[in-house]
Phi, psi and omega in degrees: 000144176139183182231128183227135174276124180276156188262338190293338180270345184290146000268014189271326178224142171263114184240124181253138169261123183248127180232127169057043179252137177295323175201157178218122184276133179243131181258288180286159181304122185222152177268127178248127180240123180273118179246018176246155180293333180280139180290142175267136178266132174233098186055245185259016179235167181233138182251118186276173179303135180062025174247157180222162178203170177255130184234142177214136176053047179205160175260136169269142188233158180058052185270106175283310177200126183207162170245143174233119174265103191281136174048052192294341183269356195299331181244017190296338180250019184258104184292326179293325176299317178294317179298323179292324174302314181295330179284323186271326177273161182256152174301140183302320182297322179297332182272325187255331186059021177276137184302324183293343179265355186292126174079004182261152185273076184222120181245147183229140174286176170294161175266151175224139181256133175234107187056241182259020183242132173252137187229146169203171175242147178234133172254130184226139176286165183295147174058045178244133175262135182274354175100132180295138176204158181232323180264152173243163185289341176216172186269106180211161173265125187238135166225170180231137176249128178280134181246318182222139177071200186227146178208187177208144171262135185237145176244145183227149176289323184221178177282064187201122184298339180285353180259019177305133177230351177204141173231139176240119182278134181247127174242163182307132179091359184254136173245128184286161174298149178300141178268336184280154179264190184295341177263010181062035177260131181258150166282171168300134185205166174198161169264138174229130180280148172259313175241177166305137191208158169234131177224162183240110170286135178241115185247109181259112183294145180260000000 
């Protein structure tokens, strides 16, 4: 139980991990992501597991486990802020050495683990594809939450961009439906940016 400020978003975002709280008051517009099986109440609505919403001037209630990205818009039009992100975060390829990340304009924060969940933030330039993939380096359930700008998650029949069969558009505050099935098997998929964007991969270990 408790409230903890996470470090992976600092100094660019203040991100709180909320555990076992009856309620948590939110003032400025913030993104709330439910990472607990119990639904979170927001006034007259309920937020299910792996779903997110934007909250302002309200208390979220019955919080089993959640993330809150506080005042997420505060630097959205600050170009120097973006340049500082690029200086402090590392290019994805330098961190992963995966061929699909080679040469693309994608930067990643450090990772932070909260219980069985690993979190990081990614900054990506407009119109960049992160590369088709199906397997992950470890066994986890993954979704992505959009924080800044716009992007899309894409599904493919094969390891071929011409076999695209579904796109899910991501706007700030939105977390897409899970792509994995009950056996934790993923289709070929990728994130593609529409504008300059920041998104948060959420990896829940099984």
